[in-house]
C-alpha positions as CSV (number, residue, x, y, z in Angstrom):
1,M,-0.1,-0.1,-0.2
2,T,1.2,3.5,-0.6
3,P,1.9,5.4,2.4
4,I,0.3,8.9,3.0
5,L,1.3,11.2,6.0
6,V,-1.8,12.5,7.8
7,T,-1.0,15.5,10.0
8,G,-3.6,15.8,12.5
9,G,-4.7,12.3,11.8
10,A,-6.1,11.7,15.5
11,G,-8.7,14.6,14.9
12,F,-12.4,14.6,13.8
13,I,-12.1,14.9,10.0
14,G,-8.4,13.5,10.2
15,S,-9.4,10.2,11.5
16,H,-12.2,9.8,9.1
17,T,-10.0,10.7,6.2
18,C,-7.6,7.9,7.5
19,K,-10.3,5.3,7.3
20,A,-11.2,6.4,3.9
21,L,-7.7,6.2,2.7
22,R,-7.4,2.5,4.0
23,V,-10.5,1.6,2.3
24,A,-9.1,3.1,-0.9
25,G,-5.9,1.0,-0.7
26,F,-3.5,3.6,0.9
27,D,-1.7,3.2,4.1
28,P,-2.2,6.4,6.5
29,I,0.5,7.3,9.0
30,S,-1.2,9.8,11.6
31,Y,1.3,12.5,12.7
32,D,-0.3,14.1,15.8
33,N,0.8,15.4,19.1
34,L,-2.4,14.5,20.4
35,E,-2.7,17.8,22.4
36,R,-6.3,18.1,21.0
37,G,-6.6,14.8,19.1
38,N,-7.9,11.6,20.0
39,P,-5.6,8.6,20.1
40,E,-8.7,6.0,20.1
41,A,-9.6,7.8,16.7
42,V,-6.3,6.2,15.1
43,Q,-7.7,2.8,14.1
44,W,-6.3,2.9,10.4
45,G,-2.5,2.8,10.2
46,A,0.2,3.7,12.4
47,L,0.5,6.6,15.0
48,E,3.3,8.8,15.0
49,I,3.5,11.3,18.0
50,G,5.1,14.5,17.2
51,A,4.6,18.3,16.9
52,L,4.8,20.4,13.6
53,A,7.2,22.5,14.9
54,D,9.7,19.5,15.7
55,G,11.3,19.8,12.2
56,G,13.9,16.8,13.4
57,R,10.9,14.5,14.5
58,L,9.1,15.2,11.1
59,R,12.2,14.5,9.0
60,E,12.7,11.2,10.8
61,V,9.1,10.2,10.2
62,L,9.2,11.3,6.5
63,T,12.3,9.4,5.9
64,R,11.2,6.4,7.7
65,H,7.8,6.1,5.8
66,R,8.7,7.8,2.4
67,P,5.1,8.8,2.0
68,A,3.9,9.5,-1.6
69,A,2.0,12.7,-0.4
70,V,0.9,14.7,2.7
71,V,-2.7,15.4,3.9
72,H,-2.3,18.2,6.3
73,F,-5.1,18.6,8.9
74,A,-3.2,19.8,12.0
75,A,-4.1,23.0,13.0
76,F,-6.1,24.9,15.9
77,A,-9.6,25.5,14.7
78,Y,-11.7,27.5,17.5
79,V,-12.6,30.8,16.3
80,G,-13.2,32.4,19.5
81,E,-9.9,31.4,20.9
82,S,-8.1,32.7,17.7
83,S,-9.7,36.2,18.4
84,V,-8.5,36.0,22.1
85,D,-4.8,34.7,21.4
86,P,-4.0,35.1,17.8
87,L,-0.5,34.7,18.2
88,L,-1.1,31.0,19.0
89,Y,-2.9,30.5,16.0
90,Y,-0.3,32.2,13.7
91,Q,2.5,30.1,15.5
92,N,0.6,26.7,15.0
93,N,-1.2,26.9,12.0
94,V,1.0,29.4,9.6
95,G,4.4,28.4,11.5
96,G,3.4,24.5,11.5
97,T,2.5,24.7,7.8
98,A,5.8,26.2,7.0
99,A,7.7,23.8,9.2
100,L,5.9,20.9,7.5
101,L,6.5,22.2,3.9
102,D,10.3,22.7,4.9
103,A,10.5,19.1,6.0
104,M,8.7,17.9,3.0
105,R,11.0,19.7,0.7
106,D,14.1,18.3,2.4
107,C,12.7,14.7,2.2
108,G,11.6,15.0,-1.4
109,V,7.8,14.8,-0.7
110,N,6.2,17.3,-3.0
111,K,2.3,16.9,-3.1
112,I,-0.1,18.1,-0.4
113,V,-3.6,18.3,0.4
114,L,-4.5,21.0,2.6
115,S,-7.5,21.4,5.1
116,S,-8.5,25.0,4.3
117,S,-11.8,26.6,5.3
118,C,-14.8,28.8,4.0
119,A,-13.4,31.1,6.9
120,V,-11.1,32.9,4.3
121,Y,-14.2,34.3,2.6
122,G,-15.3,36.2,5.9
123,V,-18.8,37.7,5.2
124,P,-19.7,36.8,1.5
125,E,-20.7,39.3,-1.2
126,T,-22.8,36.9,-2.9
127,V,-24.2,33.3,-2.0
128,P,-23.6,30.5,-2.8
129,I,-19.8,31.1,-2.7
130,A,-17.6,30.2,-5.6
131,E,-13.6,29.5,-5.2
132,D,-13.1,33.2,-6.8
133,A,-14.9,35.1,-3.9
134,R,-12.8,37.8,-2.3
135,F,-11.0,36.8,0.7
136,A,-12.0,38.9,3.7
137,P,-11.4,36.7,6.8
138,V,-13.0,38.1,10.1
139,N,-11.1,36.3,12.6
140,P,-7.6,35.1,13.1
141,Y,-8.4,31.6,12.4
142,G,-9.8,32.5,8.7
143,A,-6.7,34.6,8.2
144,T,-4.5,31.7,9.1
145,K,-5.9,29.4,6.5
146,M,-5.8,32.3,4.0
147,F,-1.9,32.7,4.8
148,C,-1.3,28.8,4.7
149,E,-2.7,28.9,1.1
150,Q,-0.7,31.9,0.1
151,I,2.4,29.7,1.4
152,L,1.5,27.0,-0.8
153,K,0.9,29.0,-3.6
154,D,4.1,30.7,-3.5
155,C,6.2,27.3,-2.7
156,A,4.4,25.7,-5.8
157,A,5.4,28.7,-7.9
158,A,9.1,28.2,-6.8
159,S,9.4,24.6,-6.8
160,A,8.0,21.2,-7.8
161,L,5.2,21.2,-5.1
162,K,1.8,20.6,-6.1
163,F,-1.2,21.0,-3.9
164,I,-4.9,21.1,-3.6
165,A,-6.6,23.1,-0.9
166,L,-9.9,22.1,0.1
167,R,-12.2,24.9,1.5
168,Y,-14.8,23.0,3.5
169,F,-17.7,24.4,5.2
170,N,-19.7,23.1,8.4
171,A,-18.4,19.7,9.0
172,A,-20.9,17.3,10.7
173,G,-22.0,13.7,11.3
174,A,-20.0,10.9,12.2
175,D,-18.8,7.4,10.9
176,P,-21.7,5.8,9.6
177,D,-20.5,2.4,11.1
178,G,-19.9,4.0,14.3
179,A,-16.5,3.6,14.7
180,I,-15.6,7.3,15.4
181,G,-17.1,10.6,15.7
182,E,-16.7,14.1,16.8
183,C,-15.2,14.5,20.1
184,H,-13.6,18.0,21.1
185,V,-12.4,19.2,24.4
186,P,-14.0,21.9,24.7
187,E,-16.6,21.4,22.1
188,T,-17.7,24.4,20.2
189,H,-19.6,22.9,17.3
190,A,-23.3,23.1,17.2
191,I,-24.4,19.5,16.4
192,P,-22.5,18.0,19.3
193,L,-23.5,20.8,21.7
194,L,-27.1,20.3,20.7
195,L,-26.8,16.5,21.4
196,E,-25.3,17.2,24.6
197,A,-28.4,19.4,25.5
198,A,-30.6,16.5,24.4
199,T,-28.9,14.1,26.9
200,G,-29.6,16.4,29.8
201,G,-26.7,18.6,29.3
202,R,-26.4,22.5,29.5
203,E,-28.9,24.3,27.6
204,F,-28.2,25.5,24.0
205,T,-27.7,28.9,22.9
206,I,-28.7,30.3,19.6
207,F,-26.3,33.3,18.8
208,G,-28.7,35.9,17.3
209,A,-32.2,35.8,16.2
210,D,-32.4,38.9,14.0
211,Y,-30.2,38.1,11.0
212,P,-31.3,38.8,7.4
213,T,-32.4,35.0,6.9
214,A,-36.1,33.5,6.5
215,D,-36.2,32.8,10.2
216,G,-33.7,35.4,11.6
217,T,-31.1,32.9,12.6
218,C,-27.8,31.9,10.8
219,V,-27.7,29.6,8.0
220,R,-25.0,27.2,7.3
221,D,-24.1,24.5,4.5
222,Y,-23.4,21.4,6.6
223,V,-21.3,18.4,5.0
224,H,-20.8,15.0,6.4
225,V,-17.5,14.1,7.5
226,T,-17.5,10.9,5.5
227,D,-18.1,13.0,2.3
228,L,-15.2,15.4,3.2
229,A,-13.1,12.4,4.0
230,D,-13.7,11.1,0.3
231,A,-13.1,14.3,-1.0
232,H,-9.6,14.4,0.4
233,V,-8.9,10.8,-1.1
234,S,-10.1,12.1,-4.4
235,A,-7.9,15.2,-4.3
236,L,-4.8,12.9,-3.1
237,R,-5.6,10.7,-6.1
238,A,-6.0,13.8,-8.5
239,L,-2.3,15.3,-7.4
240,L,-0.8,11.6,-7.5
241,D,-2.3,11.4,-11.1
242,G,-0.6,14.7,-12.1
243,A,-3.2,17.5,-11.3
244,D,-2.4,21.0,-11.3
245,S,-2.7,22.8,-8.0
246,R,-5.9,24.4,-7.1
247,A,-8.4,25.4,-4.3
248,L,-11.7,23.8,-4.0
249,N,-15.0,24.5,-2.1
250,L,-16.5,21.4,-0.4
251,G,-20.3,21.5,0.5
252,T,-23.7,20.6,-0.4
253,G,-25.0,23.7,-1.8
254,R,-27.9,23.8,0.3
255,G,-28.2,25.8,3.7
256,W,-29.8,25.1,7.1
257,S,-30.9,27.8,9.7
258,V,-30.0,27.2,13.4
259,R,-33.7,27.0,14.3
260,E,-33.9,24.2,11.6
261,L,-31.0,22.5,13.1
262,V,-32.5,22.6,16.5
263,A,-35.7,21.2,15.1
264,T,-33.9,18.2,13.4
265,V,-32.0,17.3,16.4
266,R,-35.3,17.0,18.5
267,E,-36.9,15.0,15.9
268,V,-33.8,12.8,15.4
269,T,-33.6,12.2,19.2
270,G,-37.2,12.3,20.1
271,R,-36.1,14.6,23.2
272,D,-36.9,18.2,24.1
273,F,-34.2,20.4,25.7
274,P,-33.9,23.9,26.6
275,V,-32.9,26.7,24.1
276,R,-32.1,30.2,24.8
277,F,-31.2,33.0,22.5
278,G,-28.1,35.0,23.1
279,P,-26.6,38.2,21.2
280,R,-24.8,37.9,17.9
281,R,-21.2,36.8,18.0
282,P,-19.0,39.4,16.1
283,G,-18.2,38.5,12.7
284,D,-20.7,35.7,12.1
285,P,-21.9,35.9,8.5
286,P,-25.7,35.6,8.1
287,T,-25.4,32.9,5.3
288,L,-22.5,30.6,4.4
289,I,-23.4,28.1,1.5
290,A,-21.0,26.6,-0.7
291,D,-21.2,26.5,-4.6
292,P,-19.3,22.9,-5.1
293,A,-19.3,22.8,-8.8
294,R,-15.9,23.0,-9.2
295,A,-15.2,20.0,-6.8
296,R,-17.7,17.9,-8.7
297,E,-16.0,18.9,-12.2
298,K,-12.1,18.7,-11.0
299,L,-12.6,15.7,-8.5
300,G,-16.0,13.9,-9.4
301,W,-16.9,14.6,-6.1
302,R,-20.5,14.3,-5.0
303,P,-21.6,14.3,-1.2
304,R,-23.8,11.1,-0.5
305,H,-25.1,12.2,3.0
306,C,-26.6,15.7,2.2
307,E,-29.8,15.4,4.4
308,L,-29.1,17.2,7.8
309,A,-31.3,14.3,9.5
310,T,-28.9,11.7,8.3
311,Q,-26.0,13.6,9.6
312,V,-27.5,14.2,13.1
313,S,-28.6,10.6,13.1
314,H,-25.0,9.3,12.6
315,A,-23.8,11.9,15.2
316,W,-26.5,10.6,17.5
317,A,-25.8,7.0,16.9
318,W,-22.1,7.5,17.7
319,R,-22.7,9.6,20.8
320,Q,-24.8,6.8,22.1
321,G,-22.1,4.1,21.7
322,G,-18.6,5.2,21.3
323,G,-18.8,8.8,22.2
324,Q,-19.9,8.0,25.4
325,T,-16.9,5.9,26.2
326,W,-14.5,8.7,24.7
327,K,-16.2,11.4,26.7
328,R,-15.5,9.5,29.9
329,M,-12.0,8.9,28.9
330,H,-11.5,12.9,28.4
331,D,-13.3,13.4,31.7
332,S,-11.0,10.9,33.5
333,K,-8.0,12.8,31.8
334,Q,-9.2,16.2,32.9
335,S,-10.0,15.3,36.6
336,G,-6.5,13.6,36.9
337,V,-7.9,10.1,37.4
């Protein structure tokens, strides 16, 4: 099997991509410092523990495994945290990507798939959003993804590097087989927070009810994590087949409001739970919906799990099974047990 280095392979999307890579006949090697990843998520391929900033460790792993390419997920991704501590995000996301590319150059690896984000667009001028939309990030997290893409473009212009940057919208769901799912500490994503509320946790807060949308709440394009994983495999294959460098949006092309999301979670779980309204969060765009036409054209990628109820059902099933075990393990670690 062809080895592929997956930075951040112990994370939510990274671990699902490792499974997709193994199914597709590749040998994924997860490179993760486990600061925010879950070691229990690394079920397909080896785990190499290390930091992106550790150039010596990176070079040792690249030299030993000799991957054909890198799929790069390793990054901090909390929008609010990035505004409170922007330097942390520039050091980790931008500095880490530069360190990775430096090690790749030294070890003769010249193909990379980047986990990017629709956060590079900020508040879009038109919806749905195409890849040629203006970059205008409204938080440091989005800015770091913008700079990472620029670094890739500059390196590609100056060397044999080829890249595909995948700008995805709201990752959702869980492995349909129930093996892995979404478990962040702390958790900030809407669907896991709603599922927590449905199991008797804290009430769910809707931030803003006066947006210029049909029901006053923000609208987002939710894309299933397994579909995102498939897109990374398709992008990797394209690079290995000689594709040119490019950036592509990943989404369904359909938006769902926060009110619709709450209703869907209540319907799927069969449970009611308290919801309150809070003020708008600074920089939250009213509507973010992808135009996925270019990914369909260039990669032949079409999401299979487009319905929000399906995405929530998979996340709920995982939470009721393996997710409970993961949460207990994290709680034990935090309490020092």
